[in-house]
C-alpha positions, -999 to 999 in steps of 0.1 A, spaced: 849 591 -141 821 578 -120 815 541 -124 781 525 -125 787 509 -91 797 543 -77 766 560 -91 745 532 -77 760 534 -42 758 573 -43 720 571 -43 721 551 -10 745 575 5 721 603 -3 692 585 13 674 583 -21 665 547 -18 655 520 6 664 491 -17 673 488 -53 689 467 -80 703 471 -115 712 446 -142 733 452 -173 734 426 -201 751 423 -235 747 396 -262 729 372 -238 753 375 -209 749 395 -177 778 420 -174 769 435 -141 744 428 -113 741 453 -83 717 453 -54 716 468 -20 694 479 8 662 464 21 629 451 7 611 470 34 619 490 65 638 466 87 630 438 63 650 413 43 680 424 23 674 432 -14 688 403 -35 691 398 -73 659 378 -70 638 405 -53 607 414 -72 590 448 -72 561 464 -92 575 481 -123 544 498 -134 546 513 -169 578 494 -177 553 466 -183 541 484 -214 569 475 -237 567 438 -228 530 438 -234 533 455 -267 559 430 -278 534 402 -271 506 419 -291 530 426 -320 541 389 -321 505 377 -321 499 400 -350 529 387 -369 518 351 -363 484 361 -378 502 375 -409 493 410 -398 512 440 -386 509 475 -370 491 488 -401 460 467 -392 429 489 -385 414 485 -350 379 480 -365 391 447 -380 395 433 -345 371 454 -324 337 462 -339 327 487 -312 360 505 -312 356 543 -309 382 549 -336 378 519 -360 401 534 -387 429 539 -362 458 515 -369 473 492 -342 507 510 -345 491 543 -339 474 530 -308 507 514 -296 524 548 -300 499 567 -280 481 584 -309 447 570 -302 433 600 -282 419 576 -256 442 585 -227 411 590 -204 378 573 -204 344 590 -205 335 572 -172 356 557 -145 363 520 -144 384 497 -122 414 480 -136 401 448 -119 369 450 -140 379 444 -176 344 444 -191 338 478 -174 370 491 -188 360 480 -223 326 496 -220 342 528 -208 365 529 -237 337 522 -262 318 551 -248 347 575 -252 353 598 -281 390 602 -290 404 635 -278 428 638 -307 439 619 -338 472 611 -354 498 626 -359 491 641 -324 501 620 -295 497 619 -257 508 593 -233 481 568 -223 492 559 -187 463 536 -176 440 529 -206 469 513 -225 464 480 -207 427 475 -213 432 486 -250 459 459 -255 438 432 -238 408 439 -261 430 435 -291 450 404 -278 418 386 -269 404 393 -304 436 378 -319 443 349 -297 415 344 -272 440 352 -244 447 382 -223 482 397 -227 492 384 -193 482 348 -203 501 350 -236 531 364 -218 531 336 -192 527 308 -217 549 320 -245 576 342 -228 580 342 -190 576 305 -182 596 291 -212 625 316 -207 623 314 -169 621 352 -165 616 368 -131 591 392 -147 555 384 -140 524 400 -156 498 384 -134 503 347 -126 526 355 -96 526 324 -75 514 330 -39 547 316 -26 566 344 -44 548 372 -25 575 372 1 600 382 -26 581 414 -35 595 445 -21 573 470 -3 569 504 -20 573 536 0 571 573 -7 603 593 -13 614 617 14 610 650 -5 635 677 4 619 703 -20 585 710 -34 575 696 -68 585 718 -97 560 744 -109 555 730 -144 525 729 -167 523 691 -162 521 693 -124 497 722 -124 474 702 -148 479 669 -129 467 684 -96 438 703 -112 407 681 -111 390 676 -144 419 685 -167 427 661 -195 460 653 -177 443 646 -144 417 624 -160 443 604 -179 459 594 -146 426 589 -127 399 575 -149 410 539 -145 409 533 -108 420 505 -85 456 512 -77 453 548 -65 478 547 -36 508 528 -24 487 507 0 468 494 -30 500 489 -51 515 468 -22 486 444 -22 487 408 -36 456 418 -56 476 444 -75 506 421 -79 484 395 -96 461 419 -116 479 412 -149 473 447 -163 494 451 -194 499 488 -188 512 488 -152 508 453 -136 543 439 -141 563 426 -111 599 420 -119 635 418 -107 660 440 -125 675 409 -140 642 397 -153 634 431 -168 668 433 -186 665 397 -198 632 406 -215 650 431 -237 677 405 -244 649 382 -256 635 410 -278 670 416 -293 672 379 -302 700 372 -277 683 346 -255 678 310 -268 641 302 -272 629 337 -276 594 339 -292 600 374 -306 608 375 -344 632 400 -358 602 419 -374 589 427 -339 622 442 -329 621 463 -361 586 476 -353 596 484 -317 627 504 -326 612 525 -353 598 559 -342 561 564 -349 556 599 -335 576 627 -320 567 661 -306 547 678 -278 530 651 -257 494 661 -249 494 642 -216 530 647 -203 532 683 -217 568 679 -229 585 665 -259 584 627 -262 587 601 -290 572 566 -292 577 535 -313 552 507 -314 550 501 -277 581 518 -264 596 552 -257 627 565 -275 628 601 -263 639 619 -241 671 606 -257 692 608 -225 670 579 -211 677 554 -238 714 550 -243 729 549 -278 699 549 -302 679 526 -279 643 523 -268 625 511 -237 601 522 -211 601 540 -177 579 531 -148 563 551 -120 586 559 -91 618 557 -111 622 522 -124 636 521 -159 647 497 -186 658 498 -222 679 482 -249 703 493 -276 699 472 -308 732 484 -321 753 473 -292 732 444 -280 730 459 -245 701 460 -222 698 477 -188 672 477 -160 670 495 -127 643 489 -100 637 502 -65 611 505 -38 614 542 -27 592 560 -51 603 593 -64 578 618 -79 573 623 -116 563 602 -145 598 599 -161 630 589 -142 648 617 -124 684 624 -113 688 591 -96 685 572 -129 702 599 -150 733 595 -128 733 558 -136 729 564 -173 757 589 -174 780 563 -158 768 537 -182 782 557 -211 
């Protein structure tokens, strides 16, 4: 049977990655830490402390912050958005429905830069929802501005500020959402494109993604500012603090976040109720953005099932990074890399690791 280390090394042997790391934890202890390759072409070796953008893997951490702020205000996912946001385009929508991608606001009516939060808010307020619950469709880029509007209404802070003050700094996590110190920039790996040996599959998602003006294309392009790898390799992007895709983390830091969520790290700010909200499915079925079957909890993915271990939940990130936890076993897992593979969900490189993890 292939071991996790063999599966990890196999990807290097196949030329699938420049540099990468994984971290496996259980009940507050790191069971395995693997890293290899380079932070950039001809650059420093990848170490357990190497950071890299983790894109949408940021979403689960951001959702956990918002849910904790709700809990501390004696509220929960059933709260209607209109109670926090008077100009919300769907005031009767509940927070839990927004967190599980049922808001119908995956694309904005007008483009806005992720670096201009007031413009993002105005663009969202001018957008009519494209669907209503129980339908759902992944919100790749609007998710962050939506969470920031709600968090500021609850606490006066952006998600990134709440995360830094209440989670990252107290727990010492190598997982930044904004607030990356300038001296840490040298630890951030340089992203690069995968070397494709075959064309992208001819699927409804890819056809819609590359067709200008489709709902799928608009969902991935209406919030601008990080539209290519050059932009994503910039210090400005590393420090943007976008709750949807602005996280910069090591594999260890990402896996440790899930240990904190599971209540396995001393000093965790996350109450047990937040874990319960984040592990309970809210919607399941055909995803109107990804055009395949998905399922979401309040802030996390739980299907396709092969990505989340034994009854677990978590979140993938663009390019192939991935992290999740299993409440039943107390395990958490994270994989990060800098050679970006195509696709929104992890491909064979990650699936090999997960098969070995079993």
